[in-house]
C-alpha positions in Angstrom: 0.0 0.0 0.0 1.4 3.4 -1.0 1.1 6.5 1.2 -0.3 9.7 -0.4 1.5 12.8 0.5 -1.1 15.6 1.2 1.4 18.3 0.3 2.0 16.8 -3.1 -1.7 16.9 -4.0 -2.1 20.5 -2.8 1.0 21.6 -4.8 -0.5 20.0 -7.9 -3.7 21.9 -7.3 -1.8 25.2 -6.9 0.0 24.5 -10.2 -3.3 23.9 -12.0 -4.7 27.2 -10.6 -1.5 29.0 -11.6 -1.6 27.6 -15.1 -5.3 28.5 -15.5 -4.5 32.1 -14.3 -1.7 32.5 -16.8 -4.0 31.4 -19.6 -6.4 34.2 -18.7 -6.4 37.3 -20.9 -6.9 40.9 -19.8 -10.4 40.8 -21.2 -11.3 37.7 -19.2 -9.9 39.3 -16.0 -11.9 42.5 -16.6 -15.1 40.5 -17.1 -14.5 38.6 -13.8 -13.7 41.9 -12.0 -16.9 43.6 -13.2 -19.0 40.6 -12.5 -17.6 40.5 -8.9 -18.1 44.2 -8.4 -21.7 44.1 -9.7 -22.5 41.1 -7.4 -20.9 42.4 -4.2 -22.7 43.6 -1.2 -22.6 47.4 -1.2 -22.4 47.5 2.6 -19.4 45.1 2.6 -17.4 45.8 -0.6 -14.5 43.6 -1.8 -11.0 44.9 -2.1 -11.0 46.4 -5.6 -7.4 47.5 -5.1 -6.2 43.9 -5.1 -8.1 43.2 -8.3 -6.5 46.2 -10.0 -3.1 45.1 -8.8 -3.7 41.7 -10.4 -4.9 43.4 -13.6 -1.7 45.4 -13.7 0.4 42.3 -13.2 -1.4 40.6 -16.1 -0.8 43.6 -18.3 2.9 43.7 -17.3 3.3 40.0 -18.1 1.6 40.5 -21.5 3.8 43.5 -22.2 7.0 41.5 -21.3 5.9 38.7 -23.7 5.3 41.1 -26.6 8.6 42.8 -25.9 10.4 39.4 -26.0 8.7 38.5 -29.3 9.8 41.9 -30.8 13.3 41.5 -29.6 13.5 38.0 -31.1 12.2 39.3 -34.4 14.8 42.1 -34.3 17.7 39.7 -33.6 16.5 37.5 -36.5 16.3 40.4 -38.9 19.8 41.5 -37.8 21.2 38.0 -38.4 19.6 37.9 -41.8 21.0 41.3 -42.8 24.5 40.4 -41.5 24.4 37.1 -43.4 23.3 38.7 -46.6 26.2 41.1 -46.3 28.6 38.1 -46.4 27.5 36.9 -49.8 30.7 36.7 -51.9 33.0 36.9 -48.9 35.4 34.1 -47.9 34.4 32.8 -44.4 35.6 30.2 -42.0 33.6 28.6 -39.3 32.0 25.6 -37.7 29.0 23.6 -39.1 26.3 22.3 -36.9 28.1 19.0 -36.9 31.3 20.7 -35.6 33.3 20.5 -38.8 35.6 23.4 -39.4 35.0 24.6 -43.0 35.9 27.5 -45.2 34.7 28.8 -48.5 32.9 31.6 -50.4 29.4 32.4 -49.3 27.0 31.8 -52.3 23.7 32.2 -50.5 21.8 32.8 -47.3 19.3 30.2 -46.2 16.6 30.6 -43.6 15.6 27.4 -41.8 12.9 28.1 -39.4 14.3 30.6 -36.9 17.9 30.0 -37.9 20.0 31.7 -40.6 22.7 29.6 -42.4 25.3 30.6 -44.9 25.7 28.2 -47.9 29.3 27.9 -49.0 30.6 27.2 -52.5 31.6 23.7 -51.4 28.0 22.8 -50.3 28.6 23.4 -46.6 26.0 25.1 -44.4 27.4 27.3 -41.6 25.0 28.8 -39.1 25.5 32.5 -38.7 26.6 32.1 -35.1 29.2 29.5 -36.3 31.1 32.1 -38.4 34.6 32.6 -37.0 36.4 34.4 -39.8 35.3 36.7 -42.6 37.9 37.7 -45.3 37.6 40.2 -48.1 37.9 38.1 -51.3 40.2 40.7 -52.9 42.8 39.8 -50.3 42.8 36.1 -51.5 43.3 36.7 -55.2 45.9 34.3 -56.7 45.8 32.0 -53.7 44.8 28.3 -53.8 41.4 27.5 -52.4 41.1 25.3 -49.3 39.6 21.8 -49.6 35.9 22.4 -49.1 34.6 19.0 -50.2 31.8 17.8 -47.8 32.5 14.4 -46.3 31.1 11.5 -48.4 31.5 13.6 -51.7 35.1 12.6 -52.3 
């Protein structure tokens, strides 16, 4: 026979309430607040200041979420702009499989929320894997490095 821990079940209940509260929008909260205010006893009113504090907390959380989404979008756009500026440049860096590669950037590829540089040898280097960027005019007359992907020999 197993023993049931009473604190574990109360914590689960608290988590469910917290999850339900986080799913609530500002409009839902306002609807609840006005329903409570319209149904309260006028001789024994509820604490509306606590309700307004909760509403401000919800608005603050929603604002933080929107700000985070905007910042992610700006970072992505910056990565895309930086990557497109590398087309035609000779770069060195690490692939996602941790191969050190080098070559000329021939295109920029967006894969979901990630930006990759496609090299002339077929390699894909994530923008955050770039270690070196060299102006191609400095490499004129030099032999290119071996940029053959494994298995293509």
